[in-house]
C-alpha positions in Angstrom: -16.8 -40.2 35.3 -15.6 -38.9 31.9 -14.5 -35.1 32.3 -16.3 -33.1 30.1 -15.1 -30.0 27.9 -16.1 -27.0 29.0 -18.7 -25.7 26.3 -18.1 -22.6 24.3 -19.8 -19.3 25.5 -21.2 -16.4 22.2 -21.4 -16.9 18.9 -18.3 -17.8 17.0 -16.5 -15.1 14.7 -17.4 -15.4 11.1 -14.7 -14.7 8.8 -17.0 -14.0 6.0 -18.7 -11.1 8.0 -15.3 -10.2 8.5 -14.2 -9.8 4.8 -17.9 -8.0 4.1 -17.1 -5.3 7.1 -13.8 -4.5 5.6 -14.5 -4.3 2.3 -17.6 -2.7 2.9 -15.4 0.1 5.0 -13.0 0.7 2.0 -15.9 1.2 -0.4 -17.7 4.0 2.3 -14.0 5.1 2.4 -13.9 6.2 -1.3 -18.1 7.4 -1.9 -18.3 9.3 1.9 -14.8 10.1 2.8 -13.2 10.0 6.1 -14.7 12.3 8.3 -18.5 11.6 7.1 -18.1 7.8 7.3 -19.8 5.8 10.3 -19.8 2.7 11.7 -23.6 2.4 11.2 -23.2 3.0 7.2 -20.3 0.2 6.9 -22.7 -1.8 9.2 -25.6 -0.9 6.4 -22.9 -1.7 3.3 -22.1 -5.1 5.4 -25.8 -6.2 6.0 -24.9 -7.1 9.5 -25.9 -5.4 12.6 -24.0 -2.7 14.0 -23.2 -4.7 17.4 -21.4 -7.3 15.2 -18.8 -4.0 14.1 -18.8 -2.7 17.9 -17.9 -6.6 19.1 -14.9 -6.3 16.9 -13.7 -2.9 16.8 -13.8 -0.6 19.7 -14.0 3.1 17.3 -13.8 3.9 13.3 -10.3 4.0 13.7 -9.4 0.8 14.3 -11.6 -0.4 11.5 -10.6 1.4 9.2 -7.0 0.4 10.3 -7.6 -2.9 9.6 -9.6 -2.2 6.3 -6.6 -0.7 4.9 -3.9 -3.5 6.2 -5.4 -6.1 4.4 -4.7 -4.5 1.1 -1.2 -3.9 1.6 -1.4 -8.0 2.7 -1.4 -8.2 -0.8 2.0 -7.0 -1.0 4.4 -9.7 -2.7 8.3 -10.0 -3.2 8.5 -10.8 -6.6 11.8 -13.0 -7.5 12.7 -11.6 -10.7 16.5 -13.0 -10.4 18.3 -10.3 -9.0 17.8 -8.1 -5.8 17.2 -4.6 -8.2 14.6 -6.5 -10.1 13.0 -7.4 -6.8 12.9 -4.2 -5.0 11.6 -2.4 -8.4 9.4 -5.0 -8.6 7.5 -4.3 -4.7 8.2 -0.9 -4.5 5.5 -0.5 -8.0 3.6 -2.8 -6.0 3.3 -0.4 -2.8 2.8 2.7 -5.0 0.1 1.2 -6.3 -1.4 0.5 -3.7 -1.1 4.2 -1.9 -2.8 5.3 -5.5 -6.2 3.7 -4.6 -8.2 6.3 -3.7 -9.6 4.0 0.1 -5.3 3.9 1.0 -5.2 7.9 0.2 -8.0 8.7 2.4 -8.1 6.2 5.2 -4.3 6.0 5.8 -3.6 10.2 5.7 -6.8 10.0 8.5 -5.8 7.8 10.6 -1.8 8.6 10.7 -3.2 12.3 11.6 -5.6 10.8 14.2 -2.7 8.7 15.6 -0.6 11.5 16.4 -2.7 12.6 19.6 -3.6 8.6 20.1 -1.4 6.1 21.3 -3.1 3.2 21.1 -4.3 3.7 17.3 -0.2 4.6 16.4 0.5 1.0 17.8 -2.4 -0.7 15.7 -1.2 0.8 13.0 2.4 -0.4 13.7 1.2 -3.7 14.4 -1.0 -4.4 11.6 1.0 -2.4 9.0 4.4 -1.9 9.3 5.5 -5.1 11.3 3.3 -7.3 8.8 5.1 -5.8 6.0 8.8 -5.8 7.4 8.9 -9.4 6.3 9.4 -8.8 2.9 12.6 -6.9 3.6 14.1 -9.7 5.4 13.1 -12.7 2.8 14.7 -10.1 0.1 17.6 -10.4 2.1 17.5 -14.0 2.3 17.2 -14.8 -1.5 20.2 -11.7 -2.0 22.6 -13.9 0.2 21.6 -17.2 -1.5 22.4 -15.6 -5.0 25.9 -13.8 -3.5 24.5 -10.9 -3.9 24.7 -9.8 0.1 27.0 -11.5 2.5 25.4 -13.1 5.2 24.2 -10.9 8.1 26.7 -11.1 11.0 23.6 -11.9 13.4 20.0 -11.6 14.4 19.7 -8.5 16.1 21.7 -7.1 12.9 19.8 -8.4 10.5 16.7 -7.2 12.6 18.0 -3.7 12.9 18.8 -3.4 9.5 15.5 -4.5 7.9 14.2 -1.5 10.0 16.3 0.9 8.4 15.4 -0.3 4.7 12.1 -0.6 5.5 11.8 2.8 7.0 14.2 4.1 4.2 11.7 2.7 1.2 8.5 2.8 2.7 9.0 6.5 4.1 10.1 7.8 0.3 7.4 5.9 -1.6 4.6 7.7 0.9 5.8 10.8 1.0 6.5 11.2 -3.1 3.0 9.2 -3.5 1.0 11.0 -0.8 2.7 14.5 0.5 4.7 15.6 -2.9 2.0 13.9 -5.5 4.4 13.0 -7.6 4.2 9.4 -10.2 6.3 6.4 -8.4 6.6 5.3 -12.0 9.0 2.5 -13.5 12.1 5.2 -13.6 11.6 6.8 -10.9 11.6 3.3 -8.8 14.7 2.3 -10.7 16.6 5.8 -9.9 15.5 5.2 -6.0 16.7 1.1 -6.1 20.3 2.5 -7.2 20.3 4.8 -4.6 19.0 2.6 -1.9 21.4 0.0 -2.9 24.3 2.3 -3.9 23.9 4.8 -1.3 25.3 8.2 -2.2 28.5 7.3 -4.0 26.3 5.6 -6.8 25.7 6.8 -10.0 22.5 8.6 -10.6 21.7 7.1 -14.3 
């Protein structure tokens, strides 16, 4: 007798529905703000049943984190010929994403919520933070090939350095954009990159 392949149960997840839901979430954030946004409103905007959302996301926090994570996945590390120019390019992209109304509303809200919600903190880390650390590793590898940086002594050191660089760069831009509400323009990015690459002994101009 031929063995039978077990049939799959349940309806397969639709990528188109996911995209529509996440887009509707970002639109609702702009129109309604965090406090008034509901899964019911998102479902109506996306043209899906509310149960469709609950099968994918347990609550509003998870949905909003995933909706914002898609925006950060747009980040790319441009190859501009030097490490400094590459950093300036990606920092300007990052600042532009943070300046979007839906990002401002969502990021500040979920970070505040995560201070008392450990699973939400972990979701932010895995969905946004960890996924973007790849850019630091890519930038270092590219700079090593150009001869701008010495090779990392070992993978553990490389990962630890990447974590630190990401924390410094992302923290500075998030603080300036969302906390200080100051512009992240080309001049600021150039000065920040000089400081990042040279440390406190770097010239200021």
